[in-house]
C-alpha positions in Angstrom: 0.1 -0.1 0.2 1.3 3.9 -0.8 0.3 7.1 0.3 0.9 10.1 -1.8 0.6 14.1 -0.6 -0.7 15.9 -3.4 -1.1 19.7 -3.5 -4.5 20.6 -4.4 -4.5 24.3 -3.8 -3.0 27.2 -2.1 -5.2 30.1 -0.1 -4.6 33.3 1.6 -6.5 33.9 4.6 -6.4 36.5 8.0 -4.1 35.0 10.3 -6.5 35.9 13.0 -8.6 33.2 12.0 -6.3 31.0 13.3 -4.0 32.5 15.9 -6.0 35.0 18.2 -2.7 36.8 19.1 -2.3 37.9 15.3 -2.5 41.4 14.4 -5.9 42.4 12.3 -4.4 42.7 9.2 -1.7 39.9 9.3 -2.1 37.3 6.5 -1.3 33.6 6.4 -0.5 31.6 3.4 -2.0 28.1 3.6 -1.3 24.8 1.6 -4.3 22.9 0.9 -3.9 19.0 0.1 -5.6 15.7 -1.1 -4.0 12.4 -0.3 -4.1 9.3 -2.7 -3.9 5.8 -0.9 -3.1 3.1 -3.2 -4.7 0.1 -1.4 -4.8 -3.4 -3.1 -8.7 -3.2 -3.1 -8.9 0.4 -4.5 -7.2 3.8 -5.1 -8.8 6.4 -2.5 -8.6 10.0 -2.3 -9.0 11.9 0.9 -10.2 15.1 0.1 -9.8 16.8 -3.5 -8.7 20.5 -2.9 -9.9 23.6 -4.5 -11.3 23.6 -8.2 -8.5 24.7 -10.7 -11.3 27.3 -12.1 -11.2 29.6 -8.9 -7.5 30.5 -10.3 -8.7 33.1 -12.6 -12.7 33.8 -11.5 -13.0 32.6 -7.5 -16.1 34.8 -7.0 -17.7 33.1 -9.7 -17.8 29.9 -8.1 -17.3 30.9 -4.4 -19.4 34.1 -4.2 -18.5 36.2 -1.4 -16.5 33.5 0.4 -13.5 34.6 -2.2 -13.0 37.7 0.0 -12.3 35.5 2.8 -10.4 33.0 1.3 -8.2 34.2 -1.6 -6.9 31.5 -4.1 -3.1 32.1 -4.8 -2.3 29.0 -6.6 -1.7 28.1 -10.3 -3.6 25.0 -12.5 -0.2 23.1 -12.0 -0.5 23.2 -8.1 -4.3 22.0 -8.5 -4.9 18.5 -7.7 -5.7 17.2 -11.4 -2.0 18.0 -12.3 -0.8 16.6 -9.0 -2.8 13.3 -9.5 -1.1 12.9 -13.2 2.3 13.1 -11.6 1.4 9.5 -10.2 0.5 8.0 -13.4 -3.3 7.8 -12.4 -6.2 10.2 -13.7 -9.8 10.8 -12.6 -10.9 7.5 -14.2 -8.6 5.2 -11.8 -9.9 6.7 -8.5 -12.8 4.1 -6.6 -13.5 5.9 -3.7 -13.3 9.8 -2.8 -13.7 10.4 1.1 -14.6 13.8 2.3 -13.1 15.3 5.4 -15.9 17.7 5.1 -17.8 19.8 2.5 -15.7 22.9 2.6 -14.9 24.0 -1.0 -11.3 23.9 -0.6 -11.6 20.5 0.3 -14.1 19.0 -2.1 -13.8 21.5 -5.0 -12.8 18.7 -7.7 -15.3 15.9 -6.3 -17.1 16.2 -9.6 -13.9 15.1 -11.7 -13.9 11.6 -10.5 -17.3 10.4 -11.8 -16.4 6.8 -11.5 -16.1 7.2 -7.6 -18.0 6.3 -4.9 -17.9 9.4 -2.4 -18.0 8.9 1.3 -19.1 11.6 3.8 -20.4 11.6 7.1 -24.3 12.3 7.3 -24.2 15.0 9.3 -21.7 16.9 7.0 -24.6 16.4 4.1 -27.1 17.6 6.4 -25.3 20.7 7.4 -24.3 21.4 3.9 -28.4 21.3 3.0 -29.3 23.5 5.6 -30.8 27.2 4.9 -27.6 28.7 6.2 -25.4 26.4 4.2 -23.7 29.2 2.1 -23.4 31.5 5.0 -21.2 28.7 6.9 -18.9 28.0 3.9 -20.8 25.4 1.8 -20.8 25.7 -1.8 -23.1 23.6 -3.8 -21.1 23.9 -6.7 -18.3 22.0 -5.4 -20.3 19.7 -2.6 -23.2 18.6 -4.8 -22.4 17.0 -7.9 -24.8 14.4 -8.3 -22.3 11.2 -7.6 -23.5 8.2 -5.4 -22.7 8.9 -1.7 -22.2 6.5 1.0 -23.2 8.3 4.3 -21.2 7.4 7.6 -22.4 8.2 10.6 -19.4 6.7 12.9 -16.1 4.8 12.4 -15.4 3.0 9.1 -12.6 0.3 8.4 -12.5 1.1 4.7 -11.3 -2.1 3.5 -12.0 -4.3 6.6 -8.3 -4.8 7.3 -7.4 -2.3 9.6 -5.2 -0.2 7.2 -7.5 2.7 6.4 -9.8 3.7 9.0 -12.4 6.7 8.8 -12.7 8.5 12.4 -15.1 10.9 12.9 -13.7 14.3 14.4 -16.9 17.0 14.8 -15.9 20.2 15.9 -14.6 22.2 12.6 -17.9 21.2 11.1 -20.8 19.0 12.1 -19.3 15.9 10.3 -15.9 16.3 10.0 -13.8 13.0 9.3 -10.0 12.0 9.8 -8.2 9.0 8.2 -5.6 6.9 9.9 -3.9 5.1 7.3 -1.3 2.6 8.3 1.4 1.5 6.1 4.0 -1.2 6.1 7.4 0.4 6.3 6.4 3.9 7.4 3.9 3.3 9.8 0.5 5.2 10.8 -0.5 8.6 9.4 -3.4 10.6 10.7 -4.7 12.5 8.0 -6.7 15.3 10.6 -7.8 18.1 7.7 -9.4 21.1 9.4 -9.9 18.9 12.8 -6.3 20.1 13.2 -5.9 23.2 10.7 -2.2 24.2 12.0 0.1 22.6 14.3 -0.2 25.2 16.7 -3.8 24.1 17.7 -2.7 20.6 18.3 0.5 21.7 20.2 -1.2 24.6 22.4 -4.6 23.2 22.7 -6.8 25.7 21.1 -9.1 25.9 18.6 -9.6 28.5 15.6 -12.2 31.3 15.0 -13.5 29.0 12.2 -14.9 26.2 14.2 -18.6 25.3 14.5 -18.3 23.7 17.9 -15.7 24.5 20.0 -16.4 21.6 22.7 -16.3 19.1 20.2 -13.4 20.4 18.6 -11.1 20.4 21.7 -12.7 16.8 22.4 -11.3 16.0 19.0 -8.3 17.5 19.5 -7.7 15.4 22.7 -8.5 12.2 20.8 -6.2 13.2 17.9 -3.2 14.1 20.3 -4.0 10.2 22.1 -3.4 8.8 18.5 -0.5 10.8 18.3 1.0 9.4 21.1 0.3 5.9 19.9 2.9 6.9 17.2 0.5 8.3 14.5 2.5 11.0 12.4 -0.3 14.0 12.2 -0.8 15.7 8.9 -2.4 19.0 9.9 -4.9 20.5 7.2 -3.1 23.6 6.4 0.1 23.8 8.1 3.0 24.7 5.8 5.6 23.2 8.0 3.9 20.2 7.7 3.7 20.4 3.9 7.5 21.3 3.5 8.5 18.1 5.3 6.1 15.9 3.3 7.0 14.1 0.6 4.6 15.2 -2.5 3.5 14.2 -5.9 5.3 11.1 -7.2 7.0 10.5 -3.9 5.1 8.5 -1.9 5.4 6.7 1.8 4.5 3.0 1.9 
C-alpha cells in the first residue's frame, strides 16, 4: 500500500482566524492538500482540494467566500496536475473520502465520475441547511450528483484496519479524519481541518472558524491520543507540515 500527499491549491486568509494573537491585518498563506491511498482493493482520494477554476475567477464559483479565502495558486498546483504525477487519472479513482464539504476540500469531487463518495451524514445535513452558504458550503463543489455513501461512525474502509475513517466533529458537524497504516512508514493521521495548524494541537486551542469549540477540543484530545500512540499527524493547512512531506510522485509505503 502507498500514500501520496498531493498539492491541491493554496489560500491566503487573515491569520487571526487561526491564531487569536495575530494582528488583524496579518495574512497567512495556507497549503491545500489531498491524499492518494493506493490500496490493493482500490484507489482512494482523501479530499480533492480547490477547483482549478477559482484560479481565474474565484467569485464566480465561491461568491462572497472568495473575499475571505483568496486562491493564490496556479493550475499546476491543483489536484488534476498533482494526481497526474502519480500516473493515475480521475478514471482510476474508486473512492473519494470527504473530510468535510468546504470548497477547499471537495472542489474537485465532480471530476471523479467513477468513484463513490464517502461523507459523514451530519456533514451532508449541514451542507443542505438553509444557512449553509453563509457557513462556507458551496453547492457547486459538494453537490455533483455522484453516489454518496453516508457514514455515522468509524469505518474500516477495506476491513483490514489499514484505512480507518474516524469522525472528529468540531470544525464542522461531520468532519472526518483518516488513519492510514503503512507497512514501512507506519501510521499517518490525516487530520484535515480537525487540526488546521500544528499550533492548535500543540497549544490546545481552536480557531475562530470552528462550528463547535467543545467538540473540536474533544477531537483534538483524541488526535493527541492517536499521536502519542505513534501516528504521524498531518495537519490540514500547516505550511511546515507540507514542507516536510514527500509530495506528488514520491510516496510513503
